[in-house]
N, C-alpha and C positions, 0 to 999 in steps of 0.2 A: 713501499717506504715513502715516508714523507719527505718533500723537498723543502725542508726549512732551515737549510744550512745557513741561511742569513742571519738566524736568531742565534747562532753560537758565537760566544765571546771569543776574543782571541786565544785565551788560555784554553777553551774547549776545543778550538780547531787545532791548537798544538797537541793536545792530548788524543784527539781523533787521529792525527796524522801518525802518532806512536802507536795507537791501537792497530791501525791500517798496515804499518810495517812490521806487526808481529810482536810488539813488545808486551811483556806481562805488566801487571800493575806495579810490581817491586821494581822493575827496570825503568818504567816511567817515573816512578817516584825518586829513584836515584839519579836519573838524567836531569829532572827538572827541580831537584832539591826540596821536594815537599813530601808529605807523609803519605803511606799507603792508603790510609783512610781518607785523605783528601782526594786522592786519585779515584777511589771507589765511588765517592759522591759525585765527581765530575763525570765518570763514566756513565753512571746511572742517568744523571741529567741529560748528557749528550744523547743516550738511547731514547730518552723520552721526547726530546726535541726533533730528532730526525726520524722517529717513529720505527725503530728497528728493535730486535730483540735478542741479538747475538752479535758477537764480534765479527763473524763472517759478513753478516748483513751490513754492519758499519763500515767495514772495509769496502764493500761494494758500493755503498753511499759515497765513501770518500774518494773512491775513483771517478763516480759519475759526477761529483761536485768539484773535481779538479784539486782537491785537497792533497791527493797523492798524485804524483807526476806519472803520465802514460806518454810514451813516445810513439809516434806514427813513422812508418817508413815504407816506402814504396816497394811492392812485390815485384820481381822480374816477371811474373806471368801477368801483371796487371792488376792482381786483387790487393786490396788494402790489408795491411798487416799491423796489428798492434802489438808492441813489445813492452811489457811490463818491466819496471827496473828490477823486480825480483819475481821469479817464477813462482807458480802455485807450489806449495809443498809436495804435492802428488807427481810433479814433473821430476823425472830423474835428473841428478845432477851430472856434470861432465859429459853433456851431449857432444859426440864427436864432431868437429867442424866438417862442412861440405866443401870440397875443392873441385869436383867436377860439375860443370854446367850442363853437361850432356845427359845421357842415361847411365845411371849407375846403381849399384846395389851394395849396401854395407851391412855386415851383420856383426853385432857387438854383444858382448856380456859383461855386465857391470854390477858391482856390488853396491846395493842401495846403502847410502849413507856411510861411505867409506871413511877412513880415519880422516881427521880434520887436517886440511893442508893450509899452509901459510899463504894468505892471498897475495897476489902480485898487483903492483900499480900499474895502471894502463899508461903508456907513454904519451907525451903530447903529441897532437896531430896537426898537421898544417891544414890550410884551407883544401889544398886539393886531395889530400888524403881523406879528408872527412867524406867525400863521395863514396869512396870505396868502403869506409867504415859504415856508412848508412847502408849500403848494399849488403854487407856482411851481417849487420844486425837484422836486416829483413829476412835473410835466409835463415839466420839462427831462430828467428821468430816463428818462421814456418815450421822448422823442426820441432820446437817446443811446444807450438800450438797443436801439431798433429800428434805428438807423442801424448799430450794430455787427452786428446779425443780418444786415441787408442786405449788409454787406460780406462776412461770413463765408459767406453762402449765395449767393456769386456763381458765375458760370459755371465749371464744373469741368473744361471741355474745353480741350485745347491748341489753340492757333490764334489767329487775328485775332479781335478783339473789336469790337463796334460802338461807335461813339463815346459815345452816351448813352442806350442801351437798357439798362434793368435786367435783370438775369439772375437767374432764380428769386427773385423777390421774395417776403417773407413773405407768408403768407396773411392775408386780412382777419380781423379779431377785434375784440372789444370795445374801444373806444377808438380805432378807426381803423388805418390801415396807413401804412407808410413804404415808398417804393420807392427804393433807392439804386442808382445806376449804377456799373458799374466805373470806376475812376479812369483818366484817360488822362494822359499825359505832356504837359507844356507846356514849350516851349523858348524860351529868350531868348539872343540874341546879345550878347555883351559886348564891350568894346574888345579888339582883339587885342593880343597879347604880341608886341613887336617884335623877336623872336629865336625861335629853333627849339631845343627840347630833346625830340627824340623819344625814347621809351623811358625816359623819366625817371621818378624817384619823386616822388610827391605825397602830401602829409600835411596835415591840419588841425591847427594848433596855436593855441588860444585865439582860434579865430574867423579867423585868417589862413591862407591856402593857401601852403604852400612847395613849391617845385618844384625837384629836386635831380638834378644830373647828367644824363646822356642823351647823344644824338648829334646833331650838325649837320653842315653842309658841311665843317667844318674836321676833323671826327672826334669822338671821345668828349670830353665836357667835364665839368668839375667845377663848373659854374655854378650858383648858387643864388639863386633869386628869390622874393620874397614878394608874394602877391597880396591886396589889401584888398578884399573884396566890397562893403563899404559905400560905398567911394569909387570902385571899378572902376580901381584903379591898381596898378601894379607897382613893386617895388623891388629892386635888385641887393644881395646880401649877400656876406658872405666866401665865397670858393670853397671847395668840399670839396677838402682836400688831395690825396686820390687819386681822380682823374676816373674815373667808371664809368658804364656802362650796364646795362640789364636788371637793375637792382637795385631794392629796395623800400625803404620807409621806414615805422617805427613809432614811436610816442610812448609811452615808459615813465617814470613819474615826472617828466614835464615835459621830458625830453630825447628828441631825435630821433636814433634809431639807424639806421645805413645799413650792413647787413652785406654783404660780398662784392660781387659785380658782375663784369662784363666789362671788361678793359682795352683801350686802344688797340690793342694787337697781338694782340687776339682771345683771350688767355688769361684764366682766371678767377682771381680773387683771394680769399683768406679774410680780408682785413683788414676790420675792423669800426670805422667812424668814428662819432663822436657829436656832434651839433651842440646847443649850449646857447642857445636863442632868447632868453633874457635877456641873457647876455654877448655873443652874437654870435660865439662861438669854437667852434672844433673841437677835439677831443680823440679818443683811442683808447680802445677797449674790448677785452677779450680776443679773440684771433682765433677765427673759426670753427674747428671740429673739422677741416673740409676745405673747399677752395674751393667756391663755389656762386654761381651766377648764375640768372636765370629762375626763382626760387623763388616760393612764396606766402609772405606774412608778415603776421601779426597780433599785436596786444598783448592779452593776457588775463590778469586778476588779478594784474597788476603784473610779469607776465613776457612774454617775446617768444618767439613760435612760428615757426619758419622750417620750411617743409614742401616737400619734394621739390626740384626745380631740376636743374640739370646742372653737371658740373666742366669742360664743355667738350668733353667726349668720350663721357660716359655720363649718361643720364637717371636720376635716383636717386628713391628712396622713403623716405629717412630724414627723420625728423622731429627737429629740435634745438630745445632750449628753453634761453633765456637768463635767468638769475636775477641781476637787477642788485645785490641786496643781497649775495650771495656773489660776485658777479662770475664766474660760472662758466657753462659750457655742459654740458647733460645730453642724453641721447637718449630720446625717448618711442617709443610704439609706431609702427611703420613704416606708411606709407600703403598701402592694399590696391593700388593702382594707380600706379606710378611715372608722374611726370608733371613737365614743365617748361613754362614760359610760360602757365601758367593763371592762376588768381586764388583768393584766400582771404578770408573774412570771418567776424566773430564775431557770431552772433545768438542771442539768448536763452540765453546760456552754452554755446554749442556752436559749433565752428569748421566751416565749409563750405568744401569745396575743390572748384573748378569747372574743367571744360574743360582746355585744354592739348594737349600732344602728348608721345608717347613713340616708342619704336622701332617699334611696330605702327601708328603714324599718330595721328590725332585722337582724343582721349579724349572720350567721350560722357557718362561717368558722373559724377554729382555725389555725394561721399562727405563723411560728416559725423562729426566726432570730438567725443567727450565727455570733455573733460579733467579734470572732477570726479571721474569714477571712479578709485578708487584705482589701477587698472591701465590706464586709458584705454581707449576702446572706439570702433571704427569701425563705421558702418553705412553703407548705400548707399541713396540716394533711389531710389523706383521709378520716378521720372520722368527719363528720359534727355534730353539736350539734343536739341532738334529738328534741329540741324545741328551738326557739329563746329566748334569755334573755338579759335584758339590766338593768342597775342601780342595780347590784347586789354586794354581797361581795365575795370575792375570797380568798383561802388560799391553800397551798400545804401541804399535809401530807401522809406519807407512800409513796404509788406509784401513788397518785391520786391529781389532781387539783380539788378542791371542789368549786362549785358554789352554793352559798346560797342567797335566797331571790331573790328579782328583780321584774321586770315587763316583761310579765304577771307573776302573782304569780303561784308558782309551788313547787314541791318537790325539794330538793337538787339534783344537778347533779355531776356525779363524772367522770372525764375523767382520764382513765388509760393510763398514757404517756408511760409506758413500752410496752404496747400492742396496742397503738394507737386506743382506742375505749372509747365510753361513757357509762356509766352504771348508773343504778339507784338502790336504796335500799328502795323501797316503803314498805317492811315488817318491817323497823326500822326507823320510821319517828321522826324528832326532837321534843322535848316536846312543841314547841312554833312555831308560824309563824314568819319568821324573817323580812317579809315585804320589803320596799325598802330601798336600799342602807344601810344594815348593815355593821358595821366596824369589820373587822376580822384581827386578829394577830395570829402568830404561835409561841408557845413556846414548847419545849422538845416534839416535835411531838405531840402536841395538838393544836387544833384550839379553840381560844376564841373569842366568837361572841357576840358583843353588838348591840341590836336592840330596837328600839322603835319609835313610831309615834311622829311627832313634838307636837301634842297636849296633849300627855300623860305627866304624872308627874315623871315617872320612866322608866328605860330601863332594858330589860332582859338581863341576862349575862349567856351564855351557853358554855359549853366545850364539845368538840368532840374529841374523840380518836377512835382507831380501836380495836376491838376484833377479835380473831380467834380460831377456834377449830381444833385440829388435832388428828388423830388417827395413831398410830404407830405399826407396826409388824415387829418383827425381827425373823428369823429363821437361823438356821445353814444349 
């Protein structure tokens, strides 16, 4: 990374600080009272000036350059400890405090990303109590740092993992050791949806899950339903004007875009319809350059990326990008492998495209696109899917891309993007079979999966989180 932080303007340093604190472009725009497009321009300029290609690298630069504060505190064992103001997302929340300064062992089981809790204000501290506070922060820093090491040093083999046996725990050293097990999925059955929308689009809008289109016993539907996870209830909304199936949805600037899809007669459309969750109304956006269904779709940096898919006859490799500011479509670097009915997700500033099918059969490769580079670059993961899968649901939680359901039927698959490997958790299977094309949306680090066959009368609704078990030992 380039050390050119002195070239950054005051506004660029302010935006970089927001980026390093995990804010999205929309959040930065809201906080600073500027447009999302202005934020995008600033972010690209910042990346060019400091010589980075992702938000993760920008965050690291911001820490090294002192733009984001890092506190140092003495370790009781004599080792230096750095405590970030906010831990890495992979560090489990609610780490239990350590009260014993001798030899102790603590075993805990915690749900990853439990329900949001109201934050509490820290009381004012006197000069004398700050000494104890610093000591406490140092100890918490040790716990957080070693928990992170425990997760990073997890088992690097593909295949089924044990329930609570730590893989490659860190070696013992001054100050004790922490052993952290690989997290396991935790499944919860929620109230069913008294309707069916197989192969529907699903998206999270301000904490509510929207289910759009799909197919049921009567054919392709334009039904729109909103799920409230807090109350476990569903509500019907205004139907999509053009009923479609095999379409996806993406949220850009607070609006839900649904491009293309397959119509009742089996043909594919290029119509793009837009739902306003505040007004509860539908409108249209400029048509796709060509009809598409069965594509991958993500929102990134205030734009929408549509990857691959089919026009009903041919499976394609084109990547189309929609800019809502100019209301226009453009074409980016094509997929290395044409595919349809796979999945796509944005992780740490890159777009991951997974699975699906093409004229040669099931696609096992996982390909990664870096849209920040001026020309865009594709790379292929060295880890191939353990088995081919198409027409599945996909979500991202903790450090995993999760593949649910699909054809051929099989257990959920988990791609560990931090370690570039596929894993299965066959010892903790879901309570239902998800079938073909379940709809999946993510909220508060939990997956919400809606699944049901077209000829059924109701859909299963399942929640998936991660749980982990840790064992902590501290000695002088």
